[in-house]
N, C-alpha and C positions, 0 to 999 in steps of 0.2 A: 499446616497454614492453608487458608482461600488465597485464592491468587483472583482480583480481579481482571478479568479479559477485557484486551482492549481492542474494537474489532477496528482494520485499515483498511483501505484501499487497495487494492492493484489488480494486473488480470485475471481474467478467466474467462474463459471462451463462451459467449453470449450470456454472459450476464453484465449487470452492472450501466452505466453512463457514463456520458460524453461528458470531458472539459476542453475539448476541442473541435472543429470543425472537423476534423479527419479525426475517424476511430480505424481501427484494424482489431481482430482478432487473433488469437492464439495460434489458429489455426489455419490463416493468412501466411503466402509465403511470398516474396516479393513486393513487402512491405518498404515500402521510401518515406513515408512521413506519418505522423500524426500520434496520439496516444489512447489507452484504454481505461476503464477504469473499474474497480469492485469493491465487495468488500469479505476476499477470503483467506485474507492473510491476520493471524493473531498475532499478538504479542502479549508475555506477560508486564506488570508493569516496569521492567526494565527495557532495556532494548532485545533481550532476547526473543527470538522468534518459539511462540509458542507450537510445538509442534507432538504428533499421535493424536491423547483427547483430553478430551475436556473435565470439567471437575466433576460431570457427570457420567464420564465413561463414554459420552461421543466424542466420535471422528469429528477431528477439525480440519476446515480441507488445507491447509496451509501446505502441508507435506505435496497432495496434487498440484494444487497452485504455484507450487515453486519449480513442480517437474515441471507443469506444462510451460511455464516462461523461458526456461533451461531450454525443452524442443521446440520454440520459438524463435529462442537464439541461434540453435544450430540448423535450424530450416530455414533460415535468415543471415547468413555467413556475415555478410556486412552492414550489417546492423547495429546501430551504436548505440544507449539509449541512457539516459535518463533516468537514477531510481529516485524520485520527490517526495521527503513522506512529511505529512503534515499530521497537528495535532489537533485538540479541541483546545477550549479558550479555557478552560482552567488549569490555570498553572501559570507564571510567570513567564513571561518573555525568552528569558536567558533559560529556564527551566525547558520550555517546551521547544528551543530550536536547540540546547542540549541531547535531549532524548531524541531528539527526529530524525540527529543529523547519526545519533549511535546505530536508532534503526536501519536507518538506509545504508551505510556500511554493514546492519547487521544480513541483509537479504541480500548485498551482492557478498559476501563471503562464502554465502550459503549458494548463491547461483555458481557461484566460483567452485563449489567444493563437487555440483554436477557437475562442473567441464563448461563454464561457461567464461571465457576469456576474460582476465579486468581489466585488459586495455578497453573493451565492450562497452563498459560500464563506468558512470558517474553516480557515485553516492548525493545526493544534495538534501539536508534537512532543511526544511521551510518552516518548522514547530505551526508557531498560530497565524501567522502572516497573513496565508490567504488564505480565511473560513470561504465556507458555502454560504453557512449558514451563518446569522450574525448574533449577538447577545441576546439583542432585543426579540429578534426572534423568535428565541427560544425560551426568552421569559415567558413570551406571551401564549407559551404553549398554556395548558390546561394543567393535564396531570404531570407526574417527575416521573413516567414511563415516555408519555410525549418528549418531555425537555431529554432525555436521555437518548431517544430514540435521534432527536436532532442532532445534538452532540456527535454521534456517532458518525453522523454524515461528514463531518469538519473529520473525523480520524480515517487518514487512508493514507495509501501509499497510490501514487501514479508512474507507468514506465509512460517516457517522453522519447520521441525517436529523433534524434538527435542528429543520427549521419546512416548512408545507406549507400 
């Protein structure tokens, strides 16, 4: 069975874009505030993390990104983060909220398996409530490929420093 790969944003050193005035890299220490965003965590259609290989046999970055986040958390032992998951706007409000919350929990569980204490992570599902690209902007795109690329911008995981 073919899986649809859903790209979401999450941290990865040196890549992505900022959603706040203050950003950090996974290689930083002494971080006190900010957020960082990238597209390097994959999920299948469920809340499961997509680990290992994609349909074409290519390595997916999910494992290395999650390991980098765990290392960041170990190098910044006083930091507490929110793991906020966002979906695109294709789907009902309720369905998007449920899947984003389950995905946030999946990220937290995987990071916990890598040694990050649960008390330092807060999963938060945002569903389709905070799109970076509006449906009107997506509809105005010329090709289906451009529309899909714009939808991908809305599918993301954002780490936000809550406390340090």
